[in-house]
VEXDRENKE-272638 format. One record per residue (C-alpha): residue number from 1; residue in three letters; x, y, z. Coordinates in steps of 0.001 Angstrom, whole numbers, plus 500000, padded with zeros to 6 digits. Each point is the difference from the previous one (the first is absolute). Layout:
BEGIN
(kedo NUM ALA (X Y Z))
...
***
This chain:
BEGIN
(kedo 1 MET (360310 865658 156718))
(kedo 2 PRO (496315 501100 500034))
(kedo 3 GLY (501040 503155 498167))
(kedo 4 ALA (501845 497994 497345))
(kedo 5 ILE (497010 497704 499496))
(kedo 6 LEU (497779 503056 499683))
(kedo 7 VAL (502221 501463 497267))
(kedo 8 VAL (500010 496716 498044))
(kedo 9 GLY (496231 499762 500360))
(kedo 10 ALA (499581 503585 498843))
(kedo 11 ALA (502165 499314 496936))
(kedo 12 LEU (497990 496866 499218))
(kedo 13 VAL (496677 501834 500222))
(kedo 14 SER (501326 502970 498032))
(kedo 15 TRP (501247 497831 497114))
(kedo 16 SER (496710 498097 499908))
(kedo 17 ILE (497927 503170 499859))
(kedo 18 LEU (502290 501437 497307))
(kedo 19 LEU (499551 496957 497757))
(kedo 20 VAL (496239 499790 500469))
(kedo 21 VAL (499459 503739 499512))
(kedo 22 SER (502135 499895 496839))
(kedo 23 ARG (497843 497187 498622))
(kedo 24 ILE (496789 501863 500890))
(kedo 25 ILE (501220 503076 498124))
(kedo 26 LEU (501190 498066 496950))
(kedo 27 VAL (496803 497967 499737))
(kedo 28 ASN (497578 502879 500515))
(kedo 29 LEU (501775 502902 498309))
(kedo 30 ALA (501562 497988 497151))
(kedo 31 LEU (503345 501765 500415))
(kedo 32 ASP (503150 498846 498259))
(kedo 33 PRO (501898 497905 502590))
(kedo 34 TRP (503435 500993 498714))
(kedo 35 LEU (499444 503755 500080))
(kedo 36 PHE (498157 499637 503310))
(kedo 37 THR (503019 498236 501492))
(kedo 38 PHE (502605 502413 498642))
(kedo 39 ILE (498214 503049 501439))
(kedo 40 GLN (499249 498141 503223))
(kedo 41 MET (503671 499071 500445))
(kedo 42 MET (501062 503600 499408))
(kedo 43 ALA (497630 501160 502744))
(kedo 44 GLY (501131 497185 502290))
(kedo 45 GLY (503651 500815 499381))
(kedo 46 LEU (499423 503657 500833))
(kedo 47 PHE (498222 498939 503204))
(kedo 48 LEU (503002 497889 501039))
(kedo 49 MET (502400 502864 499398))
(kedo 50 LEU (497928 502464 502008))
(kedo 51 ALA (499292 497505 502794))
(kedo 52 SER (503696 499172 500346))
(kedo 53 GLY (501072 503602 500494))
(kedo 54 ARG (503276 499116 498249))
(kedo 55 THR (499532 501455 496533))
(kedo 56 ARG (503359 501800 499934))
(kedo 57 GLY (502567 498176 497905))
(kedo 58 VAL (497824 497100 498817))
(kedo 59 TRP (499755 501391 496475))
(kedo 60 ARG (503734 499432 499529))
(kedo 61 THR (499313 496271 499829))
(kedo 62 LEU (498111 500518 496730))
(kedo 63 GLY (503340 500396 498258))
(kedo 64 GLU (500651 496274 500433))
(kedo 65 PRO (498547 497578 497386))
(kedo 66 ILE (499355 497380 502683))
(kedo 67 THR (497590 502430 501674))
(kedo 68 TRP (497890 500298 496864))
(kedo 69 LEU (499996 496255 499437))
(kedo 70 TYR (498917 499399 503580))
(kedo 71 GLY (497254 502615 499763))
(kedo 72 PHE (498796 498617 496663))
(kedo 73 LEU (499690 496492 501424))
(kedo 74 ARG (498129 501225 503069))
(kedo 75 VAL (497514 501948 497883))
(kedo 76 ALA (499636 497075 497577))
(kedo 77 THR (499277 497712 502954))
(kedo 78 ALA (497024 502127 501017))
(kedo 79 ALA (498838 500557 496410))
(kedo 80 PHE (499862 496284 499166))
(kedo 81 PHE (498250 499253 503308))
(kedo 82 THR (497419 502754 499459))
(kedo 83 ALA (499329 498861 496429))
(kedo 84 ALA (499388 496468 501295))
(kedo 85 LEU (497147 501320 502167))
(kedo 86 LEU (497932 500481 496843))
(kedo 87 HIS (500108 496267 499318))
(kedo 88 THR (499611 498371 503405))
(kedo 89 THR (499145 500719 503617))
(kedo 90 THR (502349 501800 502346))
(kedo 91 ALA (500359 496842 502088))
(kedo 92 ASN (500945 497851 496997))
(kedo 93 ALA (502573 502579 498884))
(kedo 94 ALA (501486 499993 503503))
(kedo 95 PHE (500074 496196 499976))
(kedo 96 LEU (501815 500033 496646))
(kedo 97 ALA (502536 502454 501451))
(kedo 98 ILE (501316 497206 502237))
(kedo 99 VAL (501773 498643 496908))
(kedo 100 SER (502719 502532 500881))
(kedo 101 VAL (501239 497595 502689))
(kedo 102 PRO (501278 497233 497661))
(kedo 103 THR (500824 502566 497311))
(kedo 104 SER (502369 501834 502327))
(kedo 105 VAL (501766 496788 500943))
(kedo 106 LEU (500505 499095 496342))
(kedo 107 VAL (501281 503457 499020))
(kedo 108 VAL (502344 500258 502999))
(kedo 109 TRP (501298 496503 499282))
(kedo 110 LEU (500733 500879 496356))
(kedo 111 VAL (501363 503518 500590))
(kedo 112 MET (501767 499687 503350))
(kedo 113 SER (500621 496225 500175))
(kedo 114 ARG (498195 499884 503344))
(kedo 115 THR (498682 496454 500306))
(kedo 116 PRO (496690 499706 501875))
(kedo 117 ARG (499804 497761 503041))
(kedo 118 ARG (498466 496578 499399))
(kedo 119 ALA (497535 500575 502827))
(kedo 120 GLU (498449 502794 497912))
(kedo 121 LEU (499266 497719 497026))
(kedo 122 PRO (496687 498514 501268))
(kedo 123 GLY (498618 503499 500557))
(kedo 124 HIS (500962 501086 496478))
(kedo 125 LEU (498409 496893 498494))
(kedo 126 ILE (496799 500677 501933))
(kedo 127 ILE (499949 503569 498663))
(kedo 128 LEU (500496 498840 496408))
(kedo 129 ALA (497307 497339 500338))
(kedo 130 GLY (497605 502580 501414))
(kedo 131 LEU (500925 502408 497189))
(kedo 132 LEU (499159 497480 497270))
(kedo 133 LEU (496693 499100 501635))
(kedo 134 LEU (499111 503651 500593))
(kedo 135 ALA (500853 500982 496423))
(kedo 136 ALA (497822 497184 498659))
(kedo 137 SER (497087 501174 502156))
(kedo 138 LEU (500068 503608 498748))
(kedo 139 GLU (497472 501196 497461))
(kedo 140 GLY (501544 498997 496691))
(kedo 141 GLY (502508 497760 501751))
(kedo 142 PHE (503617 500436 498964))
(kedo 143 ARG (498920 502542 497365))
(kedo 144 ASN (498839 502487 502614))
(kedo 145 PRO (502192 503127 499557))
(kedo 146 ALA (500284 500346 503783))
(kedo 147 LEU (502331 496997 500067))
(kedo 148 ILE (502700 501449 497745))
(kedo 149 LEU (499535 503487 501474))
(kedo 150 MET (500612 498723 503527))
(kedo 151 LEU (502963 497893 498881))
(kedo 152 LEU (501550 503112 498442))
(kedo 153 SER (499177 502033 503113))
(kedo 154 GLU (501735 497568 502315))
(kedo 155 LEU (503003 499646 497681))
(kedo 156 CYS (500402 503779 500249))
(kedo 157 VAL (499756 499679 503792))
(kedo 158 VAL (502837 497488 500099))
(kedo 159 LEU (502239 501961 497625))
(kedo 160 SER (499431 503268 501868))
(kedo 161 THR (500888 498218 503243))
(kedo 162 LEU (503334 498941 498529))
(kedo 163 ILE (500667 503548 498837))
(kedo 164 ALA (499076 501365 503432))
(kedo 165 GLU (502712 497766 501433))
(kedo 166 LEU (502550 501633 497710))
(kedo 167 HIS (498828 503629 500123))
(kedo 168 PRO (502682 502076 501789))
(kedo 169 GLN (497418 502349 501564))
(kedo 170 ASN (497884 497145 501331))
(kedo 171 GLN (502549 498741 502531))
(kedo 172 THR (498559 501794 503000))
(kedo 173 ASP (497826 499095 502975))
(kedo 174 ASP (498462 503487 500025))
(kedo 175 ARG (496402 499315 498950))
(kedo 176 ARG (499377 503685 499279))
(kedo 177 GLN (502950 500101 497634))
(kedo 178 ARG (498713 496844 498304))
(kedo 179 ALA (496545 501547 499722))
(kedo 180 ALA (501402 503163 498417))
(kedo 181 LEU (502117 497991 497567))
(kedo 182 THR (497100 497735 499038))
(kedo 183 GLY (497700 502994 499574))
(kedo 184 ALA (502424 501826 497713))
(kedo 185 MET (500504 496888 497871))
(kedo 186 LEU (496273 499372 499653))
(kedo 187 LEU (499145 503624 499253))
(kedo 188 ALA (502681 500357 497327))
(kedo 189 SER (499572 496552 498425))
(kedo 190 ALA (496204 500114 499899))
(kedo 191 GLY (500123 503522 498586))
(kedo 192 ALA (502419 498917 497274))
(kedo 193 MET (497856 496968 499145))
(kedo 194 LEU (496878 502170 499848))
(kedo 195 ALA (501743 502400 497617))
(kedo 196 ALA (501249 497072 497920))
(kedo 197 VAL (496580 498417 499507))
(kedo 198 PHE (498504 503379 499066))
(kedo 199 ALA (502785 500529 497464))
(kedo 200 LEU (499433 496483 498658))
(kedo 201 GLY (496298 500713 499612))
(kedo 202 MET (500701 503251 498174))
(kedo 203 LEU (502492 498202 497764))
(kedo 204 SER (497390 497400 499067))
(kedo 205 GLN (497635 502821 499046))
(kedo 206 ALA (502626 501769 497900))
(kedo 207 PHE (501108 496798 498248))
(kedo 208 PRO (496968 497674 499726))
(kedo 209 GLY (502037 497529 497986))
(kedo 210 LEU (501981 499114 503117))
(kedo 211 THR (496983 499072 502129))
(kedo 212 TRP (500230 496335 499019))
(kedo 213 LEU (503222 499859 502010))
(kedo 214 LEU (498214 501118 503169))
(kedo 215 PRO (497489 498227 502268))
(kedo 216 ASN (496504 500869 498764))
(kedo 217 ASP (498277 499369 503332))
(kedo 218 LEU (501584 502992 501750))
(kedo 219 ALA (497697 503022 500072))
(kedo 220 TRP (502813 502542 499880))
(kedo 221 ILE (501346 498500 496756))
(kedo 222 ALA (496727 500596 498171))
(kedo 223 ASP (499249 503299 501734))
(kedo 224 PRO (502775 501684 502031))
(kedo 225 THR (497533 502665 501159))
(kedo 226 VAL (498664 497526 502598))
(kedo 227 LEU (502898 501299 502086))
(kedo 228 LEU (498125 503296 500282))
(kedo 229 ASP (496960 498404 501661))
(kedo 230 PRO (499409 501933 503278))
(kedo 231 ALA (498447 496917 501657))
(kedo 232 LEU (503217 498079 499343))
(kedo 233 TRP (502174 502619 501698))
(kedo 234 VAL (497688 500605 502953))
(kedo 235 ALA (499549 496288 500724))
(kedo 236 ALA (503691 499151 499565))
(kedo 237 ILE (501269 502907 502112))
(kedo 238 LEU (497531 499267 502801))
(kedo 239 VAL (500837 496290 500060))
(kedo 240 GLY (503726 500685 499741))
(kedo 241 THR (499984 502574 502794))
(kedo 242 LEU (497495 498410 502379))
(kedo 243 LEU (500787 496307 499460))
(kedo 244 ARG (503071 499209 497869))
(kedo 245 GLY (502393 502354 501789))
(kedo 246 PRO (498875 499092 503542))
(kedo 247 SER (500082 496283 499132))
(kedo 248 MET (503603 500217 498846))
(kedo 249 PHE (500979 502052 503044))
(kedo 250 LEU (498307 497540 502388))
(kedo 251 ALA (501750 497126 498237))
(kedo 252 LEU (503393 501659 500453))
(kedo 253 MET (499210 500591 503677))
(kedo 254 ALA (498851 496404 500476))
(kedo 255 ILE (503099 498537 498346))
(kedo 256 HIS (502170 502218 502204))
(kedo 257 ARG (498157 498879 503158))
(kedo 258 VAL (499591 496252 499442))
(kedo 259 LYS (502516 499279 497203))
(kedo 260 THR (499213 498671 496542))
(kedo 261 THR (499227 496358 500801))
(kedo 262 ASN (497421 500825 502668))
(kedo 263 TYR (498468 502699 497814))
(kedo 264 LEU (499546 497541 497144))
(kedo 265 ALA (498458 497461 502348))
(kedo 266 GLY (497413 502614 500918))
(kedo 267 MET (499449 500945 496361))
(kedo 268 ALA (499109 496377 499227))
(kedo 269 ALA (496517 500946 501218))
(kedo 270 LEU (499649 502692 497288))
(kedo 271 PRO (497770 497866 497731))
(kedo 272 LEU (497691 499228 502919))
(kedo 273 THR (499631 503604 501167))
(kedo 274 SER (499549 501093 496375))
(kedo 275 MET (497254 497418 499676))
(kedo 276 LEU (498292 501413 503078))
(kedo 277 PHE (500038 503597 498749))
(kedo 278 GLU (498952 498836 496538))
(kedo 279 ALA (496985 498254 501536))
(kedo 280 VAL (499076 503230 501790))
(kedo 281 ALA (500302 501922 496713))
(kedo 282 ALA (497823 497431 498222))
(kedo 283 GLU (497384 500231 502753))
(kedo 284 ALA (499942 503771 499499))
(kedo 285 GLY (499488 499507 496267))
(kedo 286 TRP (503374 501402 498985))
(kedo 287 LEU (501319 496707 498585))
(kedo 288 PRO (498393 496883 498519))
(kedo 289 PHE (499188 497368 502607))
(kedo 290 VAL (502577 497214 500274))
(kedo 291 SER (499567 497037 502327))
(kedo 292 ILE (502764 499617 502565))
(kedo 293 ILE (499628 496217 500143))
(kedo 294 THR (501410 498954 496622))
(kedo 295 TRP (502625 497675 498600))
(kedo 296 SER (502160 503043 499263))
(kedo 297 THR (500007 500933 503678))
(kedo 298 GLY (501044 496486 500955))
(kedo 299 PHE (502818 499939 497450))
(kedo 300 GLY (501129 503455 501128))
(kedo 301 ALA (500007 498852 503620))
(kedo 302 LEU (502256 497148 498896))
(kedo 303 MET (502442 502563 498625))
(kedo 304 ILE (499919 501889 503308))
(kedo 305 LEU (500876 496805 501873))
(kedo 306 GLY (502904 499432 497625))
(kedo 307 SER (501224 503561 500540))
(kedo 308 LEU (499868 499594 503778))
(kedo 309 ALA (501868 496691 499711))
(kedo 310 VAL (502775 501714 498036))
(kedo 311 SER (500159 502824 502562))
(kedo 312 ALA (500222 497484 502851))
(kedo 313 ALA (502787 498080 498266))
(kedo 314 HIS (501843 503207 499179))
(kedo 315 SER (499781 501305 503565))
(kedo 316 GLN (501928 496951 501187))
(kedo 317 ARG (502850 500829 497665))
(kedo 318 PRO (502917 502022 501444))
(kedo 319 ALA (499976 502619 497249))
(kedo 320 PRO (503056 502194 499390))
(kedo 321 ALA (499736 503773 500340))
(kedo 322 ARG (497545 501606 497564))
(kedo 323 ALA (499117 496637 498453))
(kedo 324 HIS (496426 500270 501210))
(kedo 325 VAL (499383 503034 497799))
(kedo 326 VAL (500348 498174 496716))
(kedo 327 GLY (498889 496577 501139))
(kedo 328 THR (496766 500961 501680))
(kedo 329 ASP (498898 503483 499081))
(kedo 330 GLN (497875 498800 497125))
(kedo 331 ARG (497017 502185 500823))
(kedo 332 GLN (501400 503498 500157))
(kedo 333 PRO (497636 502903 500471))
(kedo 334 ARG (498260 500286 496674))
***
């Protein structure tokens, strides 16, 4: 048990450091968050494959469309989350991520006709109330881009969880095999998305008349050569190799040791640990100072309480085999 707690704690700290370091880099180096994430996920995926020691045969899974869809959603999850860090604090983004709890219940109910237990309802209502209050307290209120970015991120989390339930190569308890599979999916999907955005940027340069169809706030649309920035590649590869990859591997280990529900209960502290590391970064002058004692923190804490209430209610439910994967694994390794 002490070893399992240590692994969960290590995963929690690793995720927190990853998020805060990503925000430090984006704020200070003014890198494009989308390109930064794509390259970072490629490096993290390669780390998972090498760390697993099971690279043989995993590439065969890339012939299945469901593999690409799963990989795309996982990369999109991280990309939306990283982009949100430009518009709010790491802690607030982590608080907003708790919206995945009621979102997953709604999606599973609609897609799989799995009715949630009534005992879970108060927890979901608390989360939604906290979400509305937190959104209103953000800079710009409900117009803050972080809100929609985090909603999209968590929707991708829920959908990728459903796909993981159906993926034929994901039905194994071998964590090394899972790590290799996840790494291959992330490496291939992120690489394809990186190539796609570069091609889109080049297309917009070749046919300027089409630029009105594309988002004008994306740096690589106006100038695809930003992809060639050495600082972008160095920062993304270092973060992906030293933080993203190890964080995902620790998460897989933790889920294997303590099961999904207990892992998620531990991850409920992610906003708080992120807040701590963010305060340290602000003290060092790497990030703008943000007071810990704010209304946003209180509203976020309310969402944490709601999440724990849902977990407690769910743990009392005699779930059928594999049901816990879709119903509770809202916060997959990003």
